[in-house]
C-alpha positions in Angstrom: -6.8 54.8 13.5 -8.3 51.5 11.9 -11.7 50.4 13.3 -10.9 46.5 12.4 -7.7 44.2 13.0 -8.7 41.8 10.6 -10.9 41.5 7.4 -11.6 38.3 6.0 -12.7 37.1 3.1 -14.3 33.6 2.0 -16.4 31.2 1.9 -19.2 30.2 4.6 -19.5 26.5 4.9 -21.7 24.8 7.7 -19.3 21.4 8.9 -20.4 18.3 9.8 -17.3 16.0 11.1 -17.0 12.7 11.8 -14.4 10.0 12.3 -13.6 7.3 9.5 -11.0 4.6 8.9 -8.4 4.5 5.9 -10.5 2.1 4.7 -13.4 4.3 4.6 -11.5 6.7 2.2 -10.6 4.2 0.0 -13.8 2.8 -0.6 -14.9 6.2 -1.0 -12.4 6.6 -3.4 -11.1 9.7 -1.8 -7.9 11.0 -1.3 -6.2 11.6 2.1 -5.3 14.7 3.3 -7.3 17.0 0.5 -10.3 18.8 0.2 -12.7 17.8 -3.0 -15.2 19.9 -4.3 -18.7 18.1 -5.0 -22.1 19.2 -5.8 -25.1 18.8 -4.1 -26.0 15.3 -5.4 -22.5 13.8 -4.8 -22.7 15.0 -1.2 -25.9 13.7 0.2 -24.8 10.3 -1.9 -21.4 10.3 0.2 -23.6 11.1 3.9 -25.9 8.5 2.5 -22.9 5.8 2.5 -21.6 7.3 6.2 -25.1 7.1 7.8 -23.8 4.9 10.3 -20.9 6.9 11.2 -23.3 10.2 11.6 -24.5 9.3 14.9 -22.1 11.4 16.7 -21.5 14.1 14.2 -21.4 17.9 15.3 -22.9 20.9 12.8 -20.2 23.7 13.3 -19.8 27.2 11.1 -16.3 26.9 9.1 -14.5 27.6 6.1 -11.0 28.4 6.4 -11.3 32.1 6.4 -13.8 32.1 8.8 -12.1 29.7 11.7 -9.2 32.6 11.2 -11.2 35.1 11.9 -13.2 33.9 14.9 -9.9 32.7 16.2 -8.8 36.4 16.1 -12.0 37.6 17.3 -11.6 35.6 20.1 -8.6 36.4 21.4 -9.1 39.9 21.3 -9.0 41.3 17.6 -11.9 43.4 16.2 -12.7 41.7 12.9 -15.3 42.1 9.7 -16.1 38.7 7.8 -17.5 38.7 3.7 -19.0 35.6 2.6 -22.0 34.4 1.4 -25.0 32.6 2.8 -28.2 31.5 1.6 -31.9 32.4 3.1 -32.4 29.1 4.8 -31.6 27.9 8.4 -28.0 26.7 7.7 -27.5 30.6 7.0 -29.0 31.8 10.3 -27.5 29.5 11.9 -24.2 30.7 10.1 -25.1 34.5 10.8 -25.6 33.5 14.6 -22.8 31.7 15.0 -20.2 35.0 13.8 -22.3 37.5 15.9 -21.5 35.0 18.8 -18.4 35.4 18.5 -17.9 38.9 17.7 -17.2 38.8 14.3 -18.5 41.5 12.1 -20.7 41.5 9.0 -22.5 43.2 6.1 -25.8 42.9 7.0 -27.8 45.3 4.5 -27.2 42.3 2.4 -30.1 40.6 1.2 -29.7 36.6 1.1 -31.1 34.8 -2.1 -33.0 31.5 -2.0 -30.7 28.4 -2.0 -27.9 26.5 -0.3 -25.6 27.3 2.4 -22.9 25.5 1.8 -21.4 22.7 3.8 -18.7 20.8 4.5 -18.5 16.9 5.2 -14.8 16.7 7.3 -13.6 13.0 7.9 -11.3 12.0 10.4 -8.8 9.2 10.4 -7.1 7.6 13.7 -3.9 9.6 12.8 -5.8 12.5 13.2 -5.3 13.7 9.4 -8.8 15.6 8.1 -10.1 15.1 4.6 -13.1 16.9 3.2 -15.5 17.2 1.0 -16.9 20.4 0.3 -20.1 21.6 -1.3 -20.1 24.9 -1.5 -23.4 26.3 -2.5 -24.3 29.6 -2.6 -20.5 30.3 -2.0 -19.6 29.2 -5.1 -21.2 32.7 -6.5 -19.7 34.4 -3.6 -18.7 37.5 -5.4 -17.5 41.9 -5.0 -20.9 42.3 -4.6 -19.9 41.0 -0.9 -17.3 43.0 -0.2 -17.7 46.2 2.1 -15.3 48.6 0.4 -15.0 50.8 3.8 -14.7 47.7 6.2 -11.5 47.1 3.8 -10.3 50.6 4.0 -10.7 50.9 7.6 -8.8 47.0 8.2 -5.1 46.8 9.5 -5.2 43.3 7.1 -7.2 41.8 4.8 -7.1 37.9 4.6 -7.7 36.2 1.7 -8.3 32.2 2.1 -6.5 30.3 -1.3 -9.5 28.2 -1.6 -11.5 31.3 -3.0 -9.5 30.7 -6.3 -12.1 27.3 -6.9 -15.1 30.2 -8.2 -14.0 32.6 -10.9 -16.4 35.3 -8.9 -14.7 34.2 -5.5 -11.2 34.6 -7.3 -12.2 37.7 -8.6 -13.5 39.4 -5.7 -10.2 38.4 -3.8 -8.3 40.7 -6.6 -10.7 43.3 -5.8 -10.3 43.3 -2.5 -6.9 43.3 -2.6 -7.0 46.1 -4.9 -9.0 47.7 -2.6 -6.4 47.0 0.2 -4.0 48.2 -1.0 -5.3 51.8 -2.6 -6.0 52.3 1.4 -2.8 51.5 2.8 -4.0 47.9 4.1 -2.0 45.2 4.0 -3.0 41.7 2.4 -2.6 38.3 3.6 -3.3 35.3 2.1 -3.3 31.6 3.1 -2.7 29.0 0.1 -5.1 26.8 2.0 -4.6 23.1 0.9 -1.9 20.9 -1.1 -4.7 20.0 -3.6 -5.7 23.9 -4.2 -2.1 24.5 -5.2 -1.9 21.5 -6.9 -4.4 22.2 -9.4 -4.8 25.8 -9.3 -1.5 26.8 -9.1 -2.3 29.8 -11.8 -5.2 31.2 -10.2 -3.5 31.6 -7.0 -0.8 33.3 -8.6 -3.6 35.9 -10.1 -4.4 36.1 -6.7 -1.5 37.1 -5.8 -0.7 39.6 -8.1 2.4 41.2 -7.6 2.9 40.2 -4.2 1.2 40.2 -1.0 2.6 41.3 2.6 1.9 38.1 4.6 1.7 34.9 3.2 0.4 31.4 5.6 0.7 28.1 4.3 2.2 24.9 5.5 5.6 23.1 4.2 3.7 20.8 1.7 1.2 23.8 0.0 5.2 25.4 0.2 7.3 23.2 -1.7 3.9 22.4 -4.4 3.7 26.0 -4.5 7.5 26.7 -5.3 8.1 23.4 -6.8 10.8 23.5 -4.4 12.8 20.4 -3.3 13.6 20.9 0.2 12.3 23.7 2.5 14.9 25.8 2.4 14.7 26.3 -1.4 10.5 27.0 -1.0 11.4 29.8 1.8 13.7 31.5 -0.3 11.5 31.2 -3.3 8.3 32.4 -1.5 10.1 36.2 -1.1 8.9 36.7 -4.7 5.5 36.5 -3.4 5.2 37.9 -0.5 7.3 40.5 2.0 6.5 38.2 5.0 5.5 34.4 5.9 4.9 31.7 8.3 5.2 28.0 7.2 3.7 26.1 9.4 5.6 22.8 10.4 3.0 20.5 11.7 4.5 19.2 15.6 8.0 21.1 14.5 6.5 24.2 14.6 6.6 27.2 12.1 9.2 29.1 9.9 8.3 32.6 10.1 10.0 35.5 7.9 9.4 39.3 9.3 11.0 40.6 6.1 14.2 40.6 7.4 15.0 37.8 9.5 13.6 33.9 9.1 13.2 32.1 12.2 12.3 28.7 13.1 10.1 28.4 16.3 9.2 25.1 18.0 6.4 23.9 19.2 5.5 22.1 22.9 4.6 18.6 21.6 0.8 17.6 22.2 -1.0 14.3 21.3 -2.9 15.3 17.9 -6.4 14.0 17.3 -8.1 15.7 14.9 -5.8 18.2 12.7 -9.0 20.0 11.0 -8.6 24.2 11.4 -4.5 23.8 12.5 -3.2 26.1 9.8 -6.4 28.1 10.3 -6.0 28.9 14.0 -2.7 29.5 13.7 -3.0 32.5 11.2 -6.1 33.5 13.7 -3.5 33.6 16.6 -0.7 35.5 14.3 -2.8 38.1 13.2 -4.1 39.0 16.4 -0.6 39.3 17.5 1.2 40.9 14.7 -2.1 43.5 15.1 -1.4 43.7 18.6 2.3 45.4 18.8 3.9 41.7 18.9 6.8 40.7 16.6 6.8 37.6 14.4 8.8 35.1 17.6 6.2 36.2 20.0 3.4 35.8 17.0 4.5 32.2 16.1 4.6 30.9 19.3 1.1 32.1 20.6 0.2 30.4 17.0 1.8 27.2 17.6 0.2 27.4 20.9 -3.0 27.4 19.7 -3.1 25.5 16.8 -1.7 22.8 19.6 -4.7 23.0 21.8 -7.1 22.8 18.5 -5.4 19.8 17.3 -5.6 18.1 20.9 -9.0 18.2 20.6 -12.0 17.4 18.3 -13.1 20.4 15.9 -11.5 23.5 14.2 -12.4 25.6 16.8 -11.8 26.2 20.7 -14.4 27.7 23.0 -14.3 31.4 23.9 -12.4 30.4 27.0 -9.9 28.8 25.8 -8.3 31.2 23.8 -7.9 33.7 27.4 -6.1 31.0 28.7 -3.7 30.8 26.5 -2.8 34.1 26.0 -2.9 33.7 30.0 0.1 31.4 29.5 3.7 33.1 29.9 5.3 33.1 26.3 9.0 32.0 26.2 10.6 33.3 23.3 
């Protein structure tokens, strides 16, 4: 019997989320809707330029895979997260947040001096998120941070596509997959961001290797990754890389494939104010459902509802009690 439902591997980032205008993004020469990597000085300079926007900024632990694992934990999964934080205040904040969410982590690792990663999340009035990330010590995430025993005793290993940007992070993802496959643990991966797919396509292929059990992406990522000109064509081509997949379609719900049948699962309309974390939440709810005996249609219905709740409020995460409220609503499938 497995000890963990989900073992996640990814960056540890402390998020600062602020509201900006499209003009702000143009002035700052940032490509809307994408994640841009920056060094410490570039991010500090950006924060200086946005100083008047930071009045209501909130600090929260984040990182794509972390958001997914934390969501799965709040829904009721046993979870483990491997990441790298520095011996600094943000590192303390981050690990305390994992602990309070019920997520297990590698407690015996020695923390190094340096900066815990930070992500500046800018939300425009149309609810789109644009991110500038300083990875800090997360850039040196490596196989050292893996916990092989925890991977071997998990139902799923979950990898964020963002790992591809770091040579040691990519190598850690490949090693984690090797450990998972050797122990019968299924491997899931998220393509994470259209910019990641565009600039790191070959690295993602390296991480996917001979194929994964489950792939998460949105429609833009699916078509960019497969170089297809339609959703249907992309879905067909994704079967080369994954036994199963879930493609999120925004307000239209999701297209899921359980290795036998492709089903489009509609979502209920919501007023979106902030799309940051929607895909992460979808994956967390989906992984919770399929590791608790539910089929893909139920999983997508629950995940659509959870993602819809996230985009209707600010921030990439829900309060603990909101997960239970979502679970208690009847799911018509």
